[in-house]
py3Dmol code that shows the C-alpha trace and the ligand (Angstrom):
import py3Dmol

protein = """\
ATOM      1  CA  MET A   1      15.121  77.800  61.647  1.00  0.00           C
ATOM      2  CA  THR A   2      17.786  79.391  63.932  1.00  0.00           C
ATOM      3  CA  LYS A   3      21.137  78.081  64.542  1.00  0.00           C
ATOM      4  CA  GLU A   4      20.144  77.167  68.053  1.00  0.00           C
ATOM      5  CA  ASN A   5      17.054  75.303  66.929  1.00  0.00           C
ATOM      6  CA  LEU A   6      19.187  73.098  64.718  1.00  0.00           C
ATOM      7  CA  ILE A   7      21.851  72.534  67.383  1.00  0.00           C
ATOM      8  CA  GLU A   8      18.765  71.470  69.720  1.00  0.00           C
ATOM      9  CA  MET A   9      17.510  68.933  67.040  1.00  0.00           C
ATOM     10  CA  ALA A  10      20.944  67.502  66.615  1.00  0.00           C
ATOM     11  CA  LYS A  11      20.999  67.299  70.529  1.00  0.00           C
ATOM     12  CA  ASP A  12      17.651  65.424  70.365  1.00  0.00           C
ATOM     13  CA  ALA A  13      19.041  63.039  67.649  1.00  0.00           C
ATOM     14  CA  MET A  14      21.652  61.771  70.200  1.00  0.00           C
ATOM     15  CA  ASP A  15      18.806  59.801  71.639  1.00  0.00           C
ATOM     16  CA  TYR A  16      18.739  57.633  68.576  1.00  0.00           C
ATOM     17  CA  SER A  17      22.357  56.758  68.918  1.00  0.00           C
ATOM     18  CA  TYR A  18      23.363  53.003  68.915  1.00  0.00           C
ATOM     19  CA  SER A  19      26.684  53.256  70.625  1.00  0.00           C
ATOM     20  CA  PRO A  20      27.012  50.235  73.164  1.00  0.00           C
ATOM     21  CA  TYR A  21      30.768  49.817  72.563  1.00  0.00           C
ATOM     22  CA  SER A  22      32.111  53.535  72.745  1.00  0.00           C
ATOM     23  CA  LYS A  23      29.316  54.818  74.948  1.00  0.00           C
ATOM     24  CA  PHE A  24      29.618  58.030  72.937  1.00  0.00           C
ATOM     25  CA  LYS A  25      26.456  59.372  71.663  1.00  0.00           C
ATOM     26  CA  VAL A  26      26.535  61.874  68.723  1.00  0.00           C
ATOM     27  CA  GLY A  27      23.571  63.560  67.064  1.00  0.00           C
ATOM     28  CA  ALA A  28      23.428  65.512  63.885  1.00  0.00           C
ATOM     29  CA  ALA A  29      20.766  67.571  62.127  1.00  0.00           C
ATOM     30  CA  LEU A  30      21.196  68.654  58.409  1.00  0.00           C
ATOM     31  CA  LEU A  31      18.748  71.635  57.581  1.00  0.00           C
ATOM     32  CA  THR A  32      17.635  72.256  53.715  1.00  0.00           C
ATOM     33  CA  LYS A  33      16.850  75.621  52.175  1.00  0.00           C
ATOM     34  CA  ASP A  34      13.240  74.680  52.144  1.00  0.00           C
ATOM     35  CA  GLY A  35      13.450  74.239  55.909  1.00  0.00           C
ATOM     36  CA  ASP A  36      13.282  70.535  56.421  1.00  0.00           C
ATOM     37  CA  VAL A  37      15.583  68.760  58.728  1.00  0.00           C
ATOM     38  CA  TYR A  38      17.189  65.359  58.341  1.00  0.00           C
ATOM     39  CA  LEU A  39      18.638  63.598  61.485  1.00  0.00           C
ATOM     40  CA  GLY A  40      21.282  61.312  61.936  1.00  0.00           C
ATOM     41  CA  ALA A  41      23.165  59.558  65.094  1.00  0.00           C
ATOM     42  CA  ASN A  42      26.035  57.225  65.279  1.00  0.00           C
ATOM     43  CA  ILE A  43      25.047  53.626  64.716  1.00  0.00           C
ATOM     44  CA  GLU A  44      27.927  51.180  66.054  1.00  0.00           C
ATOM     45  CA  ASN A  45      28.520  47.424  65.443  1.00  0.00           C
ATOM     46  CA  ALA A  46      30.486  44.675  66.960  1.00  0.00           C
ATOM     47  CA  ALA A  47      32.453  44.665  63.831  1.00  0.00           C
ATOM     48  CA  TYR A  48      33.667  48.061  64.644  1.00  0.00           C
ATOM     49  CA  GLY A  49      34.505  49.113  61.131  1.00  0.00           C
ATOM     50  CA  ALA A  50      30.946  48.896  60.197  1.00  0.00           C
ATOM     51  CA  THR A  51      30.196  51.922  62.553  1.00  0.00           C
ATOM     52  CA  MET A  52      28.646  54.996  60.819  1.00  0.00           C
ATOM     53  CA  CYS A  53      28.869  58.461  62.292  1.00  0.00           C
ATOM     54  CA  ALA A  54      26.079  60.695  63.059  1.00  0.00           C
ATOM     55  CA  GLU A  55      26.835  63.336  60.461  1.00  0.00           C
ATOM     56  CA  ARG A  56      27.068  60.917  57.630  1.00  0.00           C
ATOM     57  CA  ASN A  57      23.841  59.268  58.703  1.00  0.00           C
ATOM     58  CA  ALA A  58      22.173  62.501  58.251  1.00  0.00           C
ATOM     59  CA  ILE A  59      23.718  63.521  55.316  1.00  0.00           C
ATOM     60  CA  TYR A  60      22.898  60.131  53.658  1.00  0.00           C
ATOM     61  CA  ASN A  61      19.191  60.485  55.291  1.00  0.00           C
ATOM     62  CA  ALA A  62      18.925  63.653  53.477  1.00  0.00           C
ATOM     63  CA  TYR A  63      20.330  62.349  50.057  1.00  0.00           C
ATOM     64  CA  CYS A  64      18.032  59.137  50.444  1.00  0.00           C
ATOM     65  CA  HIS A  65      15.007  61.407  50.593  1.00  0.00           C
ATOM     66  CA  GLY A  66      15.971  63.301  47.423  1.00  0.00           C
ATOM     67  CA  ILE A  67      17.776  66.267  48.882  1.00  0.00           C
ATOM     68  CA  GLN A  68      20.693  67.375  46.468  1.00  0.00           C
ATOM     69  CA  PHE A  69      23.977  69.135  46.960  1.00  0.00           C
ATOM     70  CA  GLU A  70      22.410  72.709  46.262  1.00  0.00           C
ATOM     71  CA  ASP A  71      19.504  72.177  48.548  1.00  0.00           C
ATOM     72  CA  ILE A  72      21.529  72.046  51.656  1.00  0.00           C
ATOM     73  CA  GLU A  73      21.633  75.134  54.082  1.00  0.00           C
ATOM     74  CA  ALA A  74      23.520  74.094  57.176  1.00  0.00           C
ATOM     75  CA  ILE A  75      24.548  71.041  59.490  1.00  0.00           C
ATOM     76  CA  ALA A  76      24.786  70.808  63.284  1.00  0.00           C
ATOM     77  CA  ILE A  77      26.673  68.223  65.000  1.00  0.00           C
ATOM     78  CA  VAL A  78      26.275  67.569  68.872  1.00  0.00           C
ATOM     79  CA  ALA A  79      28.050  65.343  71.506  1.00  0.00           C
ATOM     80  CA  ASP A  80      28.961  65.385  75.095  1.00  0.00           C
ATOM     81  CA  CYS A  81      32.689  66.208  74.955  1.00  0.00           C
ATOM     82  CA  PRO A  82      35.015  68.726  76.514  1.00  0.00           C
ATOM     83  CA  ARG A  83      35.025  71.030  73.375  1.00  0.00           C
ATOM     84  CA  PRO A  84      32.565  71.068  70.442  1.00  0.00           C
ATOM     85  CA  VAL A  85      32.634  67.806  68.935  1.00  0.00           C
ATOM     86  CA  SER A  86      35.415  67.483  65.988  1.00  0.00           C
ATOM     87  CA  PRO A  87      34.086  65.553  62.983  1.00  0.00           C
ATOM     88  CA  CYS A  88      36.350  62.467  61.901  1.00  0.00           C
ATOM     89  CA  GLY A  89      38.314  62.636  58.713  1.00  0.00           C
ATOM     90  CA  ILE A  90      35.973  60.387  56.791  1.00  0.00           C
ATOM     91  CA  CYS A  91      32.983  62.551  57.689  1.00  0.00           C
ATOM     92  CA  ARG A  92      34.993  65.645  56.502  1.00  0.00           C
ATOM     93  CA  GLN A  93      35.609  64.046  53.237  1.00  0.00           C
ATOM     94  CA  VAL A  94      32.135  63.064  52.651  1.00  0.00           C
ATOM     95  CA  MET A  95      30.905  66.629  53.704  1.00  0.00           C
ATOM     96  CA  SER A  96      33.300  68.050  51.073  1.00  0.00           C
ATOM     97  CA  GLU A  97      31.842  66.027  48.380  1.00  0.00           C
ATOM     98  CA  LEU A  98      27.989  66.168  49.087  1.00  0.00           C
ATOM     99  CA  LEU A  99      27.755  69.564  50.717  1.00  0.00           C
ATOM    100  CA  PRO A 100      28.558  72.980  49.239  1.00  0.00           C
ATOM    101  CA  PRO A 101      31.845  74.118  50.340  1.00  0.00           C
ATOM    102  CA  ASP A 102      30.532  77.366  52.176  1.00  0.00           C
ATOM    103  CA  THR A 103      27.781  75.185  54.117  1.00  0.00           C
ATOM    104  CA  PRO A 104      27.806  76.519  57.831  1.00  0.00           C
ATOM    105  CA  VAL A 105      28.802  73.548  60.109  1.00  0.00           C
ATOM    106  CA  TYR A 106      27.725  74.160  63.731  1.00  0.00           C
ATOM    107  CA  LEU A 107      29.892  71.848  66.227  1.00  0.00           C
ATOM    108  CA  ALA A 108      28.519  71.697  69.765  1.00  0.00           C
ATOM    109  CA  ASN A 109      28.650  70.038  73.159  1.00  0.00           C
ATOM    110  CA  LEU A 110      26.481  69.663  75.906  1.00  0.00           C
ATOM    111  CA  ASP A 111      27.885  72.577  77.830  1.00  0.00           C
ATOM    112  CA  GLY A 112      26.528  74.977  75.387  1.00  0.00           C
ATOM    113  CA  GLU A 113      29.798  75.425  73.546  1.00  0.00           C
ATOM    114  CA  VAL A 114      29.385  76.143  69.941  1.00  0.00           C
ATOM    115  CA  LYS A 115      32.139  76.255  67.045  1.00  0.00           C
ATOM    116  CA  GLU A 116      30.669  77.774  63.835  1.00  0.00           C
ATOM    117  CA  THR A 117      32.913  76.519  60.785  1.00  0.00           C
ATOM    118  CA  SER A 118      32.416  75.451  57.318  1.00  0.00           C
ATOM    119  CA  VAL A 119      32.807  72.447  55.038  1.00  0.00           C
ATOM    120  CA  GLU A 120      35.719  74.087  53.177  1.00  0.00           C
ATOM    121  CA  GLU A 121      37.422  75.038  56.505  1.00  0.00           C
ATOM    122  CA  LEU A 122      37.142  71.455  57.994  1.00  0.00           C
ATOM    123  CA  LEU A 123      38.854  70.106  54.983  1.00  0.00           C
ATOM    124  CA  PRO A 124      41.512  72.246  53.185  1.00  0.00           C
ATOM    125  CA  TYR A 125      43.132  70.544  50.129  1.00  0.00           C
ATOM    126  CA  GLY A 126      40.831  67.426  50.056  1.00  0.00           C
ATOM    127  CA  PHE A 127      40.751  64.733  47.667  1.00  0.00           C
ATOM    128  CA  VAL A 128      38.188  65.635  44.924  1.00  0.00           C
ATOM    129  CA  SER A 129      36.539  63.759  41.805  1.00  0.00           C
ATOM    130  CA  GLU A 130      38.649  65.915  39.457  1.00  0.00           C
ATOM    131  CA  ASP A 131      41.674  64.420  40.992  1.00  0.00           C
ATOM    132  CA  LEU A 132      40.677  61.196  39.508  1.00  0.00           C
ATOM    133  CA  ASN A 133      41.236  62.648  35.947  1.00  0.00           C
ATOM    134  CA  GLN A 134      44.763  62.070  34.637  1.00  0.00           C
TER     135      GLN A 134
END
"""
ligand_1 = """\
16
THU
N 31.645 59.834 66.121
C 30.482 60.331 65.403
O 29.421 59.756 65.124
N 30.803 61.719 64.838
C 31.873 62.351 65.181
O 31.981 63.664 64.772
C 32.924 61.822 65.943
C 32.754 60.339 66.174
C 31.099 58.438 66.615
C 31.636 57.225 65.812
C 31.669 56.233 67.220
O 30.342 55.539 67.190
C 31.895 57.145 68.206
O 31.512 58.345 67.844
C 33.262 57.043 69.084
O 34.220 57.152 67.945
"""
view = py3Dmol.view(width=600, height=400)
view.addModel(protein, "pdb")
view.setStyle({"model": 0}, {"cartoon": {"style": "trace"}})
view.addModel(ligand_1, "xyz")
view.setStyle({"model": 1}, {"stick": {}})
view.zoomTo()
view.show()
């Protein structure tokens, strides 16, 4: 599975977006080391706070199918925006706990622009479980 293929799958996942409020479709595709792909799209709600982002849906989808931290290879996220889509803070926090720090994160838009980053680069000095120990 190439980076380009994974981005294409994330783009296709935009079709599953339920976004009647923002009308902003986002798709995500999480690749495992076994070569399996788990998709996600943003799902909104009239109670806006109940909205779930595409990348979190992809990650939770993978975990719900038994995928674990060490099984994860990469994630791609695509939306129609002027620059490669930038994940929100909550998604960065979730990625920092559920994906290995060096996991490649491919951010893309529909103009074909791609920004390649990593989980640790997206959230420096993040809050982690060890911080709960007093
Ligand atoms: N959204 C995502 O799904 N992922 C991102 O990386 C950015 C934002 C969604 C949440 C909401 O449904 C819509 O985009 C507008 O914020």
